[in-house]
C-alpha positions as CSV (number, residue, x, y, z in Angstrom):
1,M,-12.6,5.4,-18.2
2,I,-9.9,3.0,-19.4
3,R,-6.2,3.5,-18.4
4,R,-3.3,1.5,-19.7
5,V,-1.2,0.0,-17.0
6,S,1.8,-2.1,-18.1
7,S,0.1,-2.7,-21.5
8,K,-3.0,-4.3,-19.8
9,P,-6.3,-2.4,-19.8
10,A,-7.6,-1.5,-16.3
11,L,-11.0,0.0,-15.5
12,I,-11.2,2.7,-12.9
13,F,-14.4,3.2,-10.8
14,P,-13.9,6.7,-9.2
15,L,-14.4,7.0,-5.5
16,E,-16.1,3.6,-5.0
17,D,-16.3,4.1,-1.2
18,G,-16.4,7.9,-1.3
19,V,-12.7,8.2,-0.6
20,N,-10.7,5.8,-2.7
21,D,-10.6,4.7,-6.4
22,E,-11.0,1.0,-7.1
23,T,-9.0,-0.6,-9.9
24,V,-10.3,-3.8,-11.4
25,R,-9.2,-6.1,-14.3
26,A,-10.4,-9.3,-15.8
27,I,-8.5,-12.1,-17.6
28,F,-10.0,-14.7,-19.9
29,S,-7.7,-17.8,-20.3
30,L,-8.2,-19.8,-23.4
31,K,-5.2,-22.1,-23.0
32,D,-7.3,-25.3,-22.9
33,P,-9.7,-25.7,-25.9
34,N,-12.2,-27.5,-23.6
35,K,-12.5,-24.8,-21.0
36,I,-12.5,-21.0,-20.4
37,V,-11.3,-19.5,-17.2
38,Y,-12.5,-16.0,-16.2
39,T,-10.5,-14.4,-13.4
40,H,-11.5,-11.0,-11.9
41,Y,-9.0,-9.0,-9.8
42,S,-9.5,-5.8,-7.8
43,M,-7.5,-3.3,-5.7
44,R,-9.9,-1.3,-3.6
45,S,-7.5,1.4,-2.3
46,P,-4.1,2.8,-3.2
47,K,-2.9,1.6,0.2
48,E,-3.2,-2.0,-1.0
49,M,0.1,-3.2,-2.4
50,S,-1.3,-6.0,-4.6
51,Q,-4.5,-7.0,-6.4
52,R,-6.8,-9.6,-5.0
53,V,-8.7,-12.3,-6.8
54,D,-12.4,-11.6,-6.3
55,L,-13.9,-14.2,-8.6
56,E,-12.8,-17.1,-10.8
57,I,-15.3,-18.9,-13.1
58,V,-14.4,-22.0,-15.0
59,L,-16.6,-22.9,-18.0
60,T,-16.2,-26.4,-19.4
61,R,-17.4,-27.9,-22.6
62,A,-20.5,-30.1,-22.3
63,R,-19.9,-33.4,-24.1
């Protein structure tokens, strides 16, 4: 299920731990033509006030 939150798509996994919903989002940064940065965020419970960075992957061009 995809919900729109402040014009950015968010993916909802219902009752991930049996009690709470988990909200996740991912961003691909293409600012530098020689690298791609993938950042994955999650908020595991409605009690959390902000999202945390779970994973960041940097892909660089092989020369």
